C-alpha atoms as an extended CHARMM CRD file, in Angstrom:
* protein
*
       158  EXT
         1         1  UNK       CA             -7.6680000000       13.9020000000      -16.7230000000  PROA      1               0.0000000000
         2         2  UNK       CA             -4.2010000000       14.7080000000      -15.8600000000  PROA      2               0.0000000000
         3         3  UNK       CA             -1.9580000000       12.0520000000      -16.0220000000  PROA      3               0.0000000000
         4         4  UNK       CA             -0.0620000000       11.7040000000      -12.8190000000  PROA      4               0.0000000000
         5         5  UNK       CA              4.4210000000       10.8560000000      -13.7320000000  PROA      5               0.0000000000
         6         6  UNK       CA              5.6210000000        9.5600000000      -10.7950000000  PROA      6               0.0000000000
         7         7  UNK       CA              4.0470000000        6.4710000000       -8.8260000000  PROA      7               0.0000000000
         8         8  UNK       CA              2.2450000000        6.5220000000       -5.9810000000  PROA      8               0.0000000000
         9         9  UNK       CA              3.6370000000        3.9310000000       -4.4200000000  PROA      9               0.0000000000
        10        10  UNK       CA              7.1750000000        5.5220000000       -4.2830000000  PROA      10              0.0000000000
        11        11  UNK       CA              9.5530000000        3.1930000000       -6.1310000000  PROA      11              0.0000000000
        12        12  UNK       CA             10.3940000000        6.2780000000       -8.0630000000  PROA      12              0.0000000000
        13        13  UNK       CA              9.1030000000        4.7600000000      -11.2920000000  PROA      13              0.0000000000
        14        14  UNK       CA              6.8960000000        6.3810000000      -13.4810000000  PROA      14              0.0000000000
        15        15  UNK       CA              3.1160000000        5.2570000000      -13.3100000000  PROA      15              0.0000000000
        16        16  UNK       CA              2.6350000000        4.3540000000      -16.2710000000  PROA      16              0.0000000000
        17        17  UNK       CA              5.6810000000        1.6790000000      -15.9820000000  PROA      17              0.0000000000
        18        18  UNK       CA              4.8960000000        0.5290000000      -12.3620000000  PROA      18              0.0000000000
        19        19  UNK       CA              1.4320000000        0.1300000000      -10.7760000000  PROA      19              0.0000000000
        20        20  UNK       CA             -1.0010000000        1.3390000000      -13.9830000000  PROA      20              0.0000000000
        21        21  UNK       CA             -0.6870000000       -1.5400000000      -15.5380000000  PROA      21              0.0000000000
        22        22  UNK       CA             -1.7920000000       -3.4860000000      -12.6440000000  PROA      22              0.0000000000
        23        23  UNK       CA             -4.5670000000       -1.0630000000      -12.2470000000  PROA      23              0.0000000000
        24        24  UNK       CA             -5.6550000000       -1.2970000000      -15.6890000000  PROA      24              0.0000000000
        25        25  UNK       CA             -5.6900000000       -4.9510000000      -16.1370000000  PROA      25              0.0000000000
        26        26  UNK       CA             -2.8460000000       -5.0870000000      -18.7080000000  PROA      26              0.0000000000
        27        27  UNK       CA             -0.6640000000       -7.4000000000      -16.0650000000  PROA      27              0.0000000000
        28        28  UNK       CA             -0.3550000000       -9.4460000000      -13.2700000000  PROA      28              0.0000000000
        29        29  UNK       CA              1.9300000000       -8.5140000000      -10.2050000000  PROA      29              0.0000000000
        30        30  UNK       CA              4.7690000000      -11.0700000000      -10.2410000000  PROA      30              0.0000000000
        31        31  UNK       CA              5.7370000000      -10.7670000000       -6.1900000000  PROA      31              0.0000000000
        32        32  UNK       CA              3.8650000000      -10.1590000000       -2.8890000000  PROA      32              0.0000000000
        33        33  UNK       CA              5.5920000000       -6.8660000000       -3.3830000000  PROA      33              0.0000000000
        34        34  UNK       CA              4.1690000000       -5.8190000000       -6.6420000000  PROA      34              0.0000000000
        35        35  UNK       CA              0.9170000000       -6.3750000000       -5.3500000000  PROA      35              0.0000000000
        36        36  UNK       CA              1.2310000000       -4.6600000000       -2.0890000000  PROA      36              0.0000000000
        37        37  UNK       CA              2.4800000000       -1.7270000000       -3.7290000000  PROA      37              0.0000000000
        38        38  UNK       CA             -0.0140000000       -1.6470000000       -6.5240000000  PROA      38              0.0000000000
        39        39  UNK       CA             -2.9990000000       -2.2060000000       -4.0470000000  PROA      39              0.0000000000
        40        40  UNK       CA             -1.2480000000        0.9200000000       -2.5590000000  PROA      40              0.0000000000
        41        41  UNK       CA             -1.8480000000        3.2520000000       -5.5900000000  PROA      41              0.0000000000
        42        42  UNK       CA             -5.2270000000        1.2020000000       -5.7960000000  PROA      42              0.0000000000
        43        43  UNK       CA             -6.0890000000        3.1560000000       -2.2530000000  PROA      43              0.0000000000
        44        44  UNK       CA             -4.7430000000        6.8130000000       -3.9470000000  PROA      44              0.0000000000
        45        45  UNK       CA             -6.8410000000        6.1920000000       -6.9570000000  PROA      45              0.0000000000
        46        46  UNK       CA             -9.6910000000        4.8480000000       -5.1420000000  PROA      46              0.0000000000
        47        47  UNK       CA            -10.1730000000        1.8800000000       -7.3720000000  PROA      47              0.0000000000
        48        48  UNK       CA            -11.9320000000       -0.1710000000       -4.9700000000  PROA      48              0.0000000000
        49        49  UNK       CA            -12.8920000000       -3.0750000000       -7.7450000000  PROA      49              0.0000000000
        50        50  UNK       CA             -9.2810000000       -3.7380000000       -7.9160000000  PROA      50              0.0000000000
        51        51  UNK       CA             -8.7540000000       -3.5560000000       -4.3340000000  PROA      51              0.0000000000
        52        52  UNK       CA            -11.2340000000       -6.3640000000       -3.7560000000  PROA      52              0.0000000000
        53        53  UNK       CA            -10.4570000000       -8.5000000000       -6.8340000000  PROA      53              0.0000000000
        54        54  UNK       CA             -6.9060000000       -8.8280000000       -5.8640000000  PROA      54              0.0000000000
        55        55  UNK       CA             -7.8610000000       -9.7760000000       -1.4070000000  PROA      55              0.0000000000
        56        56  UNK       CA             -9.1020000000      -13.1090000000       -0.7050000000  PROA      56              0.0000000000
        57        57  UNK       CA            -12.9720000000      -12.8290000000       -0.9590000000  PROA      57              0.0000000000
        58        58  UNK       CA            -14.5140000000      -12.2740000000        2.2890000000  PROA      58              0.0000000000
        59        59  UNK       CA            -18.1020000000      -13.7740000000        3.0220000000  PROA      59              0.0000000000
        60        60  UNK       CA            -19.5420000000      -10.4100000000        2.5220000000  PROA      60              0.0000000000
        61        61  UNK       CA            -17.9370000000       -8.2600000000       -0.4870000000  PROA      61              0.0000000000
        62        62  UNK       CA            -20.3550000000       -5.4960000000       -0.3360000000  PROA      62              0.0000000000
        63        63  UNK       CA            -19.8210000000       -4.8130000000        3.2720000000  PROA      63              0.0000000000
        64        64  UNK       CA            -16.0300000000       -4.2920000000        2.6190000000  PROA      64              0.0000000000
        65        65  UNK       CA            -16.7450000000       -2.4450000000       -0.4600000000  PROA      65              0.0000000000
        66        66  UNK       CA            -18.8770000000       -0.0920000000        1.6550000000  PROA      66              0.0000000000
        67        67  UNK       CA            -16.2900000000        0.2630000000        3.9560000000  PROA      67              0.0000000000
        68        68  UNK       CA            -13.7690000000        0.7630000000        1.5380000000  PROA      68              0.0000000000
        69        69  UNK       CA            -15.6490000000        3.3030000000       -0.0940000000  PROA      69              0.0000000000
        70        70  UNK       CA            -16.6060000000        5.5500000000        3.3350000000  PROA      70              0.0000000000
        71        71  UNK       CA            -12.6050000000        5.0200000000        4.3140000000  PROA      71              0.0000000000
        72        72  UNK       CA            -11.4450000000        6.7770000000        0.9590000000  PROA      72              0.0000000000
        73        73  UNK       CA            -14.3790000000        9.4460000000        1.2960000000  PROA      73              0.0000000000
        74        74  UNK       CA            -12.2760000000       10.9560000000        4.4410000000  PROA      74              0.0000000000
        75        75  UNK       CA             -8.3350000000        9.4020000000        3.0040000000  PROA      75              0.0000000000
        76        76  UNK       CA             -5.5440000000       11.4650000000        2.1600000000  PROA      76              0.0000000000
        77        77  UNK       CA             -2.6150000000        9.1370000000        1.5010000000  PROA      77              0.0000000000
        78        78  UNK       CA              0.5870000000       10.9990000000        1.2730000000  PROA      78              0.0000000000
        79        79  UNK       CA              3.1310000000        8.0360000000        0.7450000000  PROA      79              0.0000000000
        80        80  UNK       CA              4.6290000000        4.5030000000        1.3400000000  PROA      80              0.0000000000
        81        81  UNK       CA              7.6560000000        2.6550000000        3.0060000000  PROA      81              0.0000000000
        82        82  UNK       CA              8.5010000000       -0.5170000000        1.9910000000  PROA      82              0.0000000000
        83        83  UNK       CA             10.5170000000       -1.6080000000        5.3030000000  PROA      83              0.0000000000
        84        84  UNK       CA             11.0230000000       -5.3560000000        4.6080000000  PROA      84              0.0000000000
        85        85  UNK       CA              9.7340000000       -8.1900000000        1.9020000000  PROA      85              0.0000000000
        86        86  UNK       CA             10.2590000000      -11.9100000000        3.2490000000  PROA      86              0.0000000000
        87        87  UNK       CA              9.3390000000      -14.5390000000        0.5900000000  PROA      87              0.0000000000
        88        88  UNK       CA              7.0830000000      -13.2570000000       -1.8710000000  PROA      88              0.0000000000
        89        89  UNK       CA              9.3540000000      -13.7830000000       -4.7380000000  PROA      89              0.0000000000
        90        90  UNK       CA              7.6480000000      -15.2660000000       -8.4250000000  PROA      90              0.0000000000
        91        91  UNK       CA              8.4370000000      -18.7800000000       -7.4310000000  PROA      91              0.0000000000
        92        92  UNK       CA              7.1130000000      -18.5070000000       -3.9760000000  PROA      92              0.0000000000
        93        93  UNK       CA              3.3130000000      -19.4870000000       -2.8210000000  PROA      93              0.0000000000
        94        94  UNK       CA              3.3290000000      -17.1460000000        0.2320000000  PROA      94              0.0000000000
        95        95  UNK       CA              4.9540000000      -13.8480000000        0.8030000000  PROA      95              0.0000000000
        96        96  UNK       CA              5.4600000000      -11.1740000000        3.5290000000  PROA      96              0.0000000000
        97        97  UNK       CA              5.5580000000       -7.2770000000        3.3630000000  PROA      97              0.0000000000
        98        98  UNK       CA              6.1430000000       -4.4840000000        5.9010000000  PROA      98              0.0000000000
        99        99  UNK       CA              5.4240000000       -1.3800000000        5.2500000000  PROA      99              0.0000000000
       100       100  UNK       CA              4.9130000000        1.9230000000        6.2680000000  PROA      100             0.0000000000
       101       101  UNK       CA              1.7380000000        3.7890000000        4.7450000000  PROA      101             0.0000000000
       102       102  UNK       CA              1.2170000000        7.3710000000        5.7380000000  PROA      102             0.0000000000
       103       103  UNK       CA             -2.7890000000        8.9780000000        5.1100000000  PROA      103             0.0000000000
       104       104  UNK       CA             -4.1440000000       12.0100000000        6.4020000000  PROA      104             0.0000000000
       105       105  UNK       CA             -7.9100000000       12.1910000000        7.7710000000  PROA      105             0.0000000000
       106       106  UNK       CA             -7.4060000000       15.1890000000       10.3740000000  PROA      106             0.0000000000
       107       107  UNK       CA             -3.7240000000       15.2730000000       10.5600000000  PROA      107             0.0000000000
       108       108  UNK       CA             -1.0340000000       12.8370000000        9.2090000000  PROA      108             0.0000000000
       109       109  UNK       CA             -0.5810000000        9.0460000000       11.0810000000  PROA      109             0.0000000000
       110       110  UNK       CA              0.6850000000        5.9630000000        9.8550000000  PROA      110             0.0000000000
       111       111  UNK       CA             -0.6650000000        2.5890000000        9.4280000000  PROA      111             0.0000000000
       112       112  UNK       CA              1.9820000000        0.4250000000        9.6340000000  PROA      112             0.0000000000
       113       113  UNK       CA              1.4420000000       -3.5590000000        8.7370000000  PROA      113             0.0000000000
       114       114  UNK       CA              2.8990000000       -6.6640000000        7.8500000000  PROA      114             0.0000000000
       115       115  UNK       CA              0.7580000000       -8.0310000000        5.1020000000  PROA      115             0.0000000000
       116       116  UNK       CA              0.4240000000      -11.9550000000        3.9350000000  PROA      116             0.0000000000
       117       117  UNK       CA             -0.1680000000      -12.7830000000        0.3090000000  PROA      117             0.0000000000
       118       118  UNK       CA             -0.5700000000      -16.3240000000       -0.9290000000  PROA      118             0.0000000000
       119       119  UNK       CA             -0.6970000000      -16.8600000000       -4.7790000000  PROA      119             0.0000000000
       120       120  UNK       CA             -3.7380000000      -18.9150000000       -5.9270000000  PROA      120             0.0000000000
       121       121  UNK       CA             -3.5650000000      -20.3080000000       -9.4320000000  PROA      121             0.0000000000
       122       122  UNK       CA             -0.1520000000      -18.1570000000      -10.5420000000  PROA      122             0.0000000000
       123       123  UNK       CA             -1.8180000000      -14.8060000000       -9.1680000000  PROA      123             0.0000000000
       124       124  UNK       CA             -0.9560000000      -13.0970000000       -5.8210000000  PROA      124             0.0000000000
       125       125  UNK       CA             -3.6460000000      -12.2810000000       -3.5170000000  PROA      125             0.0000000000
       126       126  UNK       CA             -3.5700000000      -10.1170000000       -0.3040000000  PROA      126             0.0000000000
       127       127  UNK       CA             -4.5110000000      -12.2750000000        2.4040000000  PROA      127             0.0000000000
       128       128  UNK       CA             -4.4460000000      -10.4980000000        5.8670000000  PROA      128             0.0000000000
       129       129  UNK       CA             -2.0020000000       -8.1100000000        7.7380000000  PROA      129             0.0000000000
       130       130  UNK       CA             -0.8990000000       -8.3110000000       11.0040000000  PROA      130             0.0000000000
       131       131  UNK       CA             -0.6440000000       -4.1270000000       12.8600000000  PROA      131             0.0000000000
       132       132  UNK       CA              2.1710000000       -3.0340000000       14.1210000000  PROA      132             0.0000000000
       133       133  UNK       CA              3.1590000000       -0.5890000000       16.5690000000  PROA      133             0.0000000000
       134       134  UNK       CA              3.8250000000        2.9910000000       14.8360000000  PROA      134             0.0000000000
       135       135  UNK       CA              7.2400000000        3.3130000000       13.1940000000  PROA      135             0.0000000000
       136       136  UNK       CA              9.5260000000        5.2750000000       14.9770000000  PROA      136             0.0000000000
       137       137  UNK       CA             12.2080000000        6.8280000000       13.3350000000  PROA      137             0.0000000000
       138       138  UNK       CA             15.4500000000        8.0750000000       14.6580000000  PROA      138             0.0000000000
       139       139  UNK       CA             15.8360000000       11.9950000000       14.6640000000  PROA      139             0.0000000000
       140       140  UNK       CA             17.2790000000       12.9140000000       11.3310000000  PROA      140             0.0000000000
       141       141  UNK       CA             15.6140000000       10.0830000000        9.1040000000  PROA      141             0.0000000000
       142       142  UNK       CA             13.0670000000       11.8430000000        6.8650000000  PROA      142             0.0000000000
       143       143  UNK       CA              9.5260000000       11.5390000000        8.6600000000  PROA      143             0.0000000000
       144       144  UNK       CA              7.2890000000        9.1450000000        7.8320000000  PROA      144             0.0000000000
       145       145  UNK       CA              4.4060000000       11.2920000000        6.7480000000  PROA      145             0.0000000000
       146       146  UNK       CA              6.2930000000       12.8690000000        3.4990000000  PROA      146             0.0000000000
       147       147  UNK       CA              6.3430000000       16.0050000000        4.3520000000  PROA      147             0.0000000000
       148       148  UNK       CA             10.1100000000       16.4270000000        3.3700000000  PROA      148             0.0000000000
       149       149  UNK       CA             11.0920000000       17.5470000000        7.1960000000  PROA      149             0.0000000000
       150       150  UNK       CA             13.4980000000       15.5080000000        9.2620000000  PROA      150             0.0000000000
       151       151  UNK       CA             11.4050000000       12.7330000000       11.6250000000  PROA      151             0.0000000000
       152       152  UNK       CA             13.0210000000       15.3740000000       14.6710000000  PROA      152             0.0000000000
       153       153  UNK       CA             11.3870000000       18.0070000000       13.0680000000  PROA      153             0.0000000000
       154       154  UNK       CA              8.5000000000       16.8220000000       12.1410000000  PROA      154             0.0000000000
       155       155  UNK       CA              6.8970000000       13.6440000000       14.4740000000  PROA      155             0.0000000000
       156       156  UNK       CA              9.2980000000       12.9850000000       16.8390000000  PROA      156             0.0000000000
       157       157  UNK       CA              7.3780000000       12.9760000000       20.3940000000  PROA      157             0.0000000000
       158       158  UNK       CA              9.8670000000       13.7520000000       23.1330000000  PROA      158             0.0000000000
Protein backbone atom coordinates (compact mmCIF):
# COMPACT_ATOMS: atom_id res chain seq x y z
CA UNK A 1 0.00 0.00 0.00
CA UNK A 2 1.30 3.46 -0.88
CA UNK A 3 1.82 5.56 2.22
CA UNK A 4 0.48 9.09 2.04
CA UNK A 5 2.68 11.84 3.44
CA UNK A 6 0.54 15.00 3.52
CA UNK A 7 -2.84 14.73 5.21
CA UNK A 8 -5.97 14.85 3.08
CA UNK A 9 -7.51 17.46 5.38
CA UNK A 10 -5.23 20.27 4.24
CA UNK A 11 -3.57 20.79 7.64
CA UNK A 12 -0.10 20.65 6.04
CA UNK A 13 0.84 18.02 8.61
CA UNK A 14 1.95 14.51 7.83
CA UNK A 15 -1.04 12.14 7.56
CA UNK A 16 0.45 9.79 10.16
CA UNK A 17 0.51 12.62 12.73
CA UNK A 18 -2.77 14.26 11.73
CA UNK A 19 -5.86 12.23 10.81
CA UNK A 20 -4.47 8.69 10.62
CA UNK A 21 -4.48 8.15 14.43
CA UNK A 22 -8.21 9.05 14.48
CA UNK A 23 -9.14 6.85 11.53
CA UNK A 24 -7.15 3.93 12.96
CA UNK A 25 -8.80 4.30 16.38
CA UNK A 26 -5.54 5.07 18.21
CA UNK A 27 -6.79 8.52 19.29
CA UNK A 28 -10.03 10.47 19.60
CA UNK A 29 -10.31 14.01 18.22
CA UNK A 30 -10.06 16.65 20.99
CA UNK A 31 -11.97 19.33 19.07
CA UNK A 32 -14.87 19.62 16.66
CA UNK A 33 -12.48 20.83 13.95
CA UNK A 34 -10.23 17.80 14.41
CA UNK A 35 -13.27 15.56 14.01
CA UNK A 36 -14.44 17.44 10.91
CA UNK A 37 -10.98 17.21 9.33
CA UNK A 38 -10.72 13.51 10.14
CA UNK A 39 -14.16 12.91 8.65
CA UNK A 40 -13.04 14.63 5.44
CA UNK A 41 -10.00 12.31 5.37
CA UNK A 42 -12.36 9.38 5.93
CA UNK A 43 -14.37 10.43 2.87
CA UNK A 44 -11.12 10.53 0.87
CA UNK A 45 -10.15 7.07 2.15
CA UNK A 46 -13.68 5.65 1.76
CA UNK A 47 -13.70 4.75 5.46
CA UNK A 48 -17.45 4.28 5.87
CA UNK A 49 -17.26 2.70 9.36
CA UNK A 50 -15.41 5.76 10.72
CA UNK A 51 -17.99 8.12 9.20
CA UNK A 52 -20.85 6.17 10.75
CA UNK A 53 -19.11 5.79 14.13
CA UNK A 54 -18.42 9.54 14.40
CA UNK A 55 -21.99 10.64 13.63
CA UNK A 56 -25.01 10.64 15.90
CA UNK A 57 -26.61 7.40 14.74
CA UNK A 58 -29.55 7.84 12.39
CA UNK A 59 -32.55 5.56 12.75
CA UNK A 60 -31.59 3.44 9.75
CA UNK A 61 -27.82 3.06 9.69
CA UNK A 62 -27.87 0.57 6.79
CA UNK A 63 -29.45 3.17 4.48
CA UNK A 64 -26.69 5.64 5.36
CA UNK A 65 -24.03 3.02 4.68
CA UNK A 66 -25.53 2.25 1.25
CA UNK A 67 -25.82 5.95 0.36
CA UNK A 68 -22.22 6.64 1.42
CA UNK A 69 -20.90 3.71 -0.62
CA UNK A 70 -22.87 4.85 -3.68
CA UNK A 71 -21.62 8.44 -3.35
CA UNK A 72 -18.01 7.37 -2.79
CA UNK A 73 -17.93 5.27 -5.96
CA UNK A 74 -18.29 8.32 -8.19
CA UNK A 75 -16.67 11.08 -6.10
CA UNK A 76 -13.07 12.27 -6.05
CA UNK A 77 -12.22 14.65 -3.20
CA UNK A 78 -9.96 17.54 -4.24
CA UNK A 79 -9.34 19.59 -1.09
CA UNK A 80 -10.67 21.04 2.13
CA UNK A 81 -10.76 24.64 3.33
CA UNK A 82 -11.86 25.44 6.88
CA UNK A 83 -13.61 28.82 6.72
CA UNK A 84 -14.36 29.29 10.44
CA UNK A 85 -14.70 27.47 13.75
CA UNK A 86 -16.93 28.51 16.65
CA UNK A 87 -16.71 26.79 20.02
CA UNK A 88 -15.83 23.11 19.67
CA UNK A 89 -12.74 23.29 21.87
CA UNK A 90 -11.76 20.54 24.29
CA UNK A 91 -13.81 22.05 27.15
CA UNK A 92 -16.95 22.76 25.02
CA UNK A 93 -20.01 20.54 24.52
CA UNK A 94 -21.01 21.93 21.12
CA UNK A 95 -19.05 23.25 18.15
CA UNK A 96 -19.60 24.62 14.66
CA UNK A 97 -17.21 24.33 11.73
CA UNK A 98 -17.80 26.06 8.41
CA UNK A 99 -15.89 24.49 5.54
CA UNK A 100 -15.68 24.07 1.80
CA UNK A 101 -14.89 20.62 0.46
CA UNK A 102 -13.94 20.57 -3.21
CA UNK A 103 -14.89 17.42 -5.07
CA UNK A 104 -15.34 16.10 -8.56
CA UNK A 105 -18.05 13.92 -10.01
CA UNK A 106 -18.13 15.08 -13.64
CA UNK A 107 -16.55 18.47 -13.02
CA UNK A 108 -15.11 20.22 -9.94
CA UNK A 109 -17.75 21.37 -7.49
CA UNK A 110 -17.87 22.51 -3.90
CA UNK A 111 -19.76 21.48 -0.80
CA UNK A 112 -20.04 24.50 1.53
CA UNK A 113 -21.42 23.57 4.95
CA UNK A 114 -21.67 24.80 8.51
CA UNK A 115 -21.54 21.58 10.54
CA UNK A 116 -22.75 21.17 14.10
CA UNK A 117 -20.91 18.83 16.45
CA UNK A 118 -21.75 17.71 19.97
CA UNK A 119 -19.71 16.06 22.67
CA UNK A 120 -21.17 13.03 24.42
CA UNK A 121 -19.22 11.05 27.01
CA UNK A 122 -16.05 13.06 26.29
CA UNK A 123 -16.24 12.22 22.57
CA UNK A 124 -17.09 14.51 19.62
CA UNK A 125 -19.79 13.52 17.09
CA UNK A 126 -21.12 15.08 13.90
CA UNK A 127 -24.76 16.00 14.49
CA UNK A 128 -25.92 17.82 11.36
CA UNK A 129 -25.04 20.58 8.95
CA UNK A 130 -26.49 23.54 7.14
CA UNK A 131 -25.68 23.60 3.43
CA UNK A 132 -24.54 27.08 2.43
CA UNK A 133 -24.32 28.77 -1.00
CA UNK A 134 -21.13 28.20 -2.98
CA UNK A 135 -18.21 30.18 -1.63
CA UNK A 136 -17.34 33.03 -3.97
CA UNK A 137 -13.77 34.26 -3.75
CA UNK A 138 -12.04 37.42 -4.91
CA UNK A 139 -10.47 36.99 -8.35
CA UNK A 140 -6.85 36.75 -7.20
CA UNK A 141 -7.42 34.16 -4.44
CA UNK A 142 -6.42 30.53 -4.98
CA UNK A 143 -9.38 28.61 -6.39
CA UNK A 144 -11.44 26.46 -4.02
CA UNK A 145 -11.18 23.45 -6.37
CA UNK A 146 -7.50 22.80 -5.62
CA UNK A 147 -6.36 23.33 -9.21
CA UNK A 148 -3.55 25.64 -8.10
CA UNK A 149 -4.95 28.37 -10.37
CA UNK A 150 -6.26 31.72 -9.26
CA UNK A 151 -10.05 31.82 -8.82
CA UNK A 152 -10.50 34.42 -11.58
CA UNK A 153 -8.76 32.10 -14.08
CA UNK A 154 -10.58 28.98 -12.95
CA UNK A 155 -14.14 29.09 -11.55
CA UNK A 156 -15.07 32.77 -11.46
CA UNK A 157 -18.33 33.23 -13.34
CA UNK A 158 -18.86 36.61 -14.98
